[in-house]
C-alpha positions in Angstrom: 57.5 142.7 197.9 55.1 145.3 196.0 51.8 143.4 195.5 50.9 142.7 191.7 48.2 144.9 190.3 45.2 143.7 188.0 43.2 146.0 185.9 39.9 145.5 187.5 37.8 145.7 184.4 39.6 142.5 183.0 37.7 139.2 182.6 39.8 137.7 185.5 39.4 139.1 188.8 36.5 141.9 189.9 37.3 143.9 193.4 34.3 144.7 195.5 36.0 147.6 196.8 37.5 150.6 194.8 39.7 151.4 197.6 43.3 152.5 196.6 42.8 152.5 193.1 43.8 154.7 190.3 43.1 155.4 186.9 45.4 154.7 183.9 45.4 158.3 181.9 46.2 156.5 178.8 43.5 154.2 178.6 40.8 154.7 181.6 41.2 151.6 183.4 41.0 150.9 186.8 43.9 149.4 188.5 43.7 147.8 192.1 46.5 147.7 194.3 46.2 144.4 195.7 47.6 141.0 195.7 46.6 138.9 192.6 47.0 135.0 192.5 49.1 133.7 190.2 48.0 131.5 187.3 49.3 129.1 184.9 48.6 129.7 181.2 46.6 126.6 179.4 46.9 127.4 175.7 45.2 124.1 174.7 43.1 122.4 177.3 41.6 118.5 176.4 40.6 117.5 179.7 37.0 118.8 179.7 35.0 118.9 176.3 33.6 122.7 177.5 37.5 123.9 176.9 37.9 122.8 173.4 37.2 126.0 171.9 41.1 126.6 172.7 41.6 128.1 169.3 39.6 131.1 170.0 40.7 131.7 173.6 43.6 131.8 175.8 42.8 129.9 179.4 44.0 130.5 182.4 44.1 128.2 185.9 43.8 130.3 189.2 45.9 128.4 191.4 44.4 129.7 194.5 40.9 129.3 193.9 41.4 126.2 191.2 39.3 128.0 188.9 39.7 128.2 184.5 39.6 131.3 183.3 39.4 132.4 179.6 39.9 135.3 177.2 39.4 135.9 173.7 42.2 135.9 171.8 42.9 138.9 169.4 46.3 138.6 168.1 46.4 141.7 166.4 49.8 143.4 166.4 49.7 147.3 166.3 52.5 147.3 163.9 51.4 144.9 161.4 48.4 145.1 159.2 47.0 141.3 159.5 45.6 139.5 162.5 47.7 136.2 163.6 46.1 133.0 163.6 45.8 131.9 167.2 48.1 128.8 166.7 50.6 131.1 164.9 52.7 132.1 168.0 54.8 130.3 170.7 55.2 131.2 174.1 58.8 131.3 175.0 58.9 132.9 178.5 56.9 134.9 181.2 58.2 137.9 183.5 56.6 140.4 185.4 53.1 139.7 184.0 54.1 139.8 180.5 54.3 136.8 178.2 56.9 136.5 175.6 56.4 135.2 172.1 57.9 133.8 168.7 56.0 133.6 165.6 56.0 130.2 164.0 56.0 131.5 160.4 58.7 134.3 160.6 60.2 134.0 164.1 58.9 137.8 164.8 59.5 138.3 168.7 57.2 140.6 171.2 55.8 140.9 174.5 52.2 140.5 175.1 50.1 141.1 178.4 47.0 139.4 178.6 45.9 141.7 181.4 45.7 144.9 179.1 42.6 145.8 177.3 43.5 148.4 175.0 45.5 146.5 172.2 47.9 149.5 171.6 49.4 148.8 175.0 49.5 145.2 175.4 52.2 144.2 172.8 55.4 145.8 172.4 57.8 144.2 169.5 61.3 143.1 170.4 64.6 143.1 168.1 64.5 140.6 165.1 66.0 137.3 165.7 68.1 137.8 162.4 70.2 140.5 164.9 71.3 137.5 167.1 74.9 135.7 166.4 73.9 132.3 165.1 71.6 133.7 162.6 73.5 134.2 159.3 70.9 135.4 156.8 67.4 134.8 156.2 65.1 134.6 153.2 61.7 134.8 152.3 60.0 132.6 149.5 56.2 131.8 148.3 55.1 128.3 148.7 52.2 126.9 147.2 50.3 123.9 148.5 49.5 122.1 145.6 46.6 119.9 147.2 44.5 123.4 148.1 46.5 125.3 145.8 46.9 128.3 148.4 49.9 130.0 149.0 51.9 131.4 151.6 54.9 133.3 152.6 57.4 131.1 154.0 60.7 132.4 156.1 64.2 130.3 156.3 67.1 131.0 158.1 70.7 130.4 157.3 72.5 129.4 161.0 76.1 129.1 161.9 77.0 125.4 161.7 74.0 124.3 159.7 74.7 123.4 156.0 71.3 124.0 154.5 68.2 126.4 155.5 66.5 125.8 158.6 62.4 126.5 158.5 60.8 129.5 160.8 58.8 126.9 162.5 61.9 124.6 163.7 63.5 127.6 165.0 60.5 129.0 166.8 60.7 125.7 168.7 63.9 125.6 170.3 65.7 128.7 169.7 64.9 130.4 172.9 65.2 128.8 176.7 64.3 131.3 178.9 63.3 135.2 178.4 63.3 137.5 181.6 62.7 141.2 182.1 64.2 143.4 184.7 60.8 145.3 185.6 57.5 145.3 183.9 57.1 147.8 181.0 55.3 150.8 182.1 52.1 151.6 180.4 52.4 155.1 181.1 55.0 156.0 178.4 57.7 155.1 176.2 60.0 156.9 178.7 59.3 154.3 181.1 59.9 151.6 178.9 63.4 152.4 177.9 64.4 151.4 181.5 62.9 147.8 181.3 65.8 145.3 180.0 65.0 141.9 178.2 67.5 139.3 178.9 67.3 136.1 177.1 69.2 132.4 176.9 69.2 131.5 173.1 70.7 129.1 170.4 69.8 126.5 168.2 72.2 124.1 169.7 74.6 124.0 172.6 76.2 125.9 173.7 73.2 128.4 174.5 74.6 132.1 175.1 73.3 135.0 176.6 71.7 138.3 174.8 69.6 141.4 175.8 68.1 144.5 174.7 65.8 147.4 176.1 62.3 148.1 175.0 62.5 150.1 171.9 65.8 148.8 170.9 66.2 147.7 166.8 68.9 144.8 167.5 70.1 142.6 170.2 73.3 142.7 172.0 75.1 139.4 172.3 77.0 138.8 175.7 80.6 137.5 175.7 81.5 135.1 178.5 84.3 133.0 179.1 82.5 130.4 180.6 81.7 127.7 177.6 78.7 125.3 178.7 75.3 126.5 178.3 73.0 128.8 180.6 69.9 127.0 181.8 68.2 129.8 183.7 68.3 133.5 184.4 67.1 135.6 187.3 67.1 139.6 187.8 68.0 140.1 191.4 65.9 143.3 192.5 68.3 144.0 195.7 71.4 144.2 193.4 69.7 145.3 190.5 71.8 142.7 188.6 70.9 140.1 186.0 72.2 136.7 187.3 72.7 133.8 184.7 73.2 130.2 185.8 75.2 127.3 183.7 74.7 123.9 183.1 77.7 123.3 185.4 76.6 125.4 188.3 78.6 128.6 187.6 76.6 131.7 188.3 77.5 134.8 187.1 76.3 138.4 187.3 75.4 140.8 185.0 75.3 144.5 185.5 73.3 146.2 182.0 72.9 149.7 183.6 75.0 150.7 180.6 74.1 148.8 177.9 77.0 149.9 175.8 79.4 148.5 178.4 77.9 145.4 179.9 79.8 144.4 183.1 80.2 140.9 184.1 81.3 139.1 187.3 81.3 135.6 188.4 79.4 134.9 191.8 80.0 131.6 192.5 81.6 128.6 190.9 80.6 125.3 192.6 77.1 123.9 192.9 75.5 123.0 196.3 75.1 119.4 197.5 72.7 117.1 196.6 72.3 115.5 200.1 71.8 116.8 203.4 73.0 115.0 206.7 69.3 115.6 208.1 67.6 113.7 205.2 66.5 110.8 205.7 66.8 107.5 203.5 64.1 107.9 201.4 65.1 111.3 200.6 68.5 110.7 200.0 67.6 107.3 197.5 65.3 110.4 195.7 68.3 112.5 195.3 70.9 110.2 194.2 68.8 107.5 192.3 70.9 106.5 188.9 68.1 107.5 186.8 67.5 110.6 188.9 68.2 113.9 187.0 68.4 117.5 188.4 67.2 120.7 187.0 68.7 124.0 188.8 66.8 127.5 188.6 67.5 130.8 190.1 65.0 133.1 192.3 64.8 135.9 194.7 63.1 135.2 198.1 63.2 137.4 201.3 65.9 139.3 199.6 67.9 136.1 199.4 69.5 134.9 196.0 68.4 131.5 196.0 69.1 128.1 193.8 66.4 125.5 193.6 67.2 122.0 192.7 64.4 120.5 190.9 65.0 116.4 191.3 63.5 114.2 188.5 63.0 110.6 187.9 61.8 108.6 184.8 58.4 107.4 184.6 56.5 105.9 181.8 52.9 105.9 183.5 52.2 109.5 182.3 51.9 108.6 178.5 51.8 104.7 178.5 51.8 104.3 174.6 55.0 106.5 174.4 58.1 104.4 173.6 60.0 107.5 175.5 60.0 107.5 179.4 59.2 110.6 180.9 60.7 112.7 183.5 58.8 113.2 186.5 59.4 115.8 189.5 59.8 114.1 192.6 61.4 116.6 195.0 62.9 120.2 195.6 65.7 121.7 197.6 66.5 125.1 198.2 69.7 126.6 198.8 70.7 130.4 199.6 74.0 132.1 198.5 76.3 133.4 201.5 77.9 136.4 199.0 80.4 136.7 202.2 81.3 133.2 202.5 81.0 132.6 198.8 79.1 129.4 199.3 75.5 127.6 199.2 73.9 127.5 202.3 70.9 124.9 202.2 67.4 126.5 203.4 65.1 123.7 205.2 62.1 126.0 205.1 60.8 129.0 203.0 58.6 129.8 206.2 55.6 131.8 205.0 56.9 132.1 201.2 56.2 130.2 198.1 58.2 130.0 194.9 56.7 129.5 191.6 59.4 128.1 189.0 59.1 126.4 185.4 59.4 128.3 182.1 58.6 131.6 184.0 60.8 133.9 185.6 61.4 132.4 188.9 58.7 134.4 191.4 58.4 134.2 195.6 55.6 135.2 197.0 54.0 135.8 200.6 51.3 132.9 201.1 50.0 135.6 203.8 49.0 137.5 200.7 47.1 134.7 199.2 45.2 132.3 201.4 44.5 130.2 199.0 48.0 129.2 198.3 50.2 126.9 200.6 53.0 128.5 202.4 56.8 126.9 202.6 55.7 125.2 199.2 57.0 125.1 195.4 54.6 125.4 193.0 56.3 124.1 189.4 55.5 123.8 186.1 57.0 122.0 182.9 60.5 124.1 182.1 60.2 123.1 178.3 57.5 124.6 176.3 58.7 122.6 173.4 57.6 119.1 172.1 59.7 116.0 172.1 60.2 113.7 169.2 57.2 111.4 169.3 54.9 114.3 169.5 54.3 114.6 173.2 55.2 117.6 174.9 58.1 117.2 177.1 56.9 117.0 180.6 53.7 118.5 179.7 52.0 117.0 182.8 54.8 117.6 185.4 52.9 120.1 187.2 51.9 120.3 191.1 52.9 121.6 194.5 56.1 120.4 196.6 55.8 120.9 200.3 59.0 121.7 202.0 57.9 120.9 205.3 57.1 117.2 204.7 58.4 116.6 201.6 55.1 115.9 200.0 54.1 116.7 196.5 50.6 117.0 195.0 50.2 117.0 191.3 47.5 119.6 189.7 44.7 117.0 188.4 45.5 118.3 184.6 45.6 115.8 181.5 47.3 116.3 178.1 48.1 119.6 177.1 49.7 121.2 174.2 51.9 123.5 174.7 52.9 123.3 178.1 51.6 125.6 180.7 53.6 128.3 181.9 53.3 130.4 185.3 52.4 134.0 185.1 52.1 136.6 187.8 49.5 139.6 187.0 50.6 142.7 187.5 51.5 146.3 185.8 
């Protein structure tokens, strides 16, 4: 795997050596070819008073060094005439060092790279949400606040199956499940950007479907599949140069989008891996087969293998003791790789020197040899849902930690209440 690159003049990491560095011709920034520790994005930290200035900063936690980094928020879009309020956007995905956002006020979509200092290069617009099938129409109206006499433009959407208009705020919270890219958009020119394909799981309600676009497209292209259940995860598998989509029932299908005008679909496998293995002890089996256990599935690429990660959760009221809703906390993980020849899932008891980062992000596998501060044979996990539940608490927002496959141990990161939930991002250009 090619190590990520970080602009050395950014506020996150400074290299003591300029060896193997090159200069970006567009912004004259230095690019250092060296591994960069994955970080988890913390948009509203509340665990220490000194981080209460969250309205003006993005916060990042360096997982290898356990340090919090911050970056001044400047949400000015080059294609817009005004600044966006810091609280006016929701992060809906992370892929190849870029964050995917949806605006609360009108559901505009864009990609943002917090590690690029040039504002003209850090933002890339995505096609309008109105070009996706569930959106029938949209309208903008003037809303006047009687208490403050202020006014604002409100965007509402007519969505299929709904009998009334839905506000942009409601749509922005739960319309997208995941957004991934085939590669990082290049900062060196639009010709490179045209090769980057963006794929998303979308839908206001089940079943959630698939759509894709390329950087620069004016509309999304919806993908049609005979599968009827919702999609739960996406992955771009660099070995085959195909997208893989996972459904709620465990079906995995591949999508060849090299020709955007003619997408090619193929069913990779239609069976789920088993939850239990003969080598598991009684405790391991009880966690995975408990009546109140719930399993979430992810796709990842590790050592050129397509793997499925099973995340086993159990209900726990201890995280939010004043909530009437029991919260799910991660209890264990299992990893399986897909045998394309035998068309079956094979249990992987160890990742060896590899480690995985999973959550709302595009799942990432790295070598622990490149990051001495991280633990090999481990899974770093963050919440997979960036929205909030009905009682106002972020869904699973504290479900953040490290699971070691060797001894089945789990250590939670010492972070308190956060809103929105954090998301992993691996810096690279």
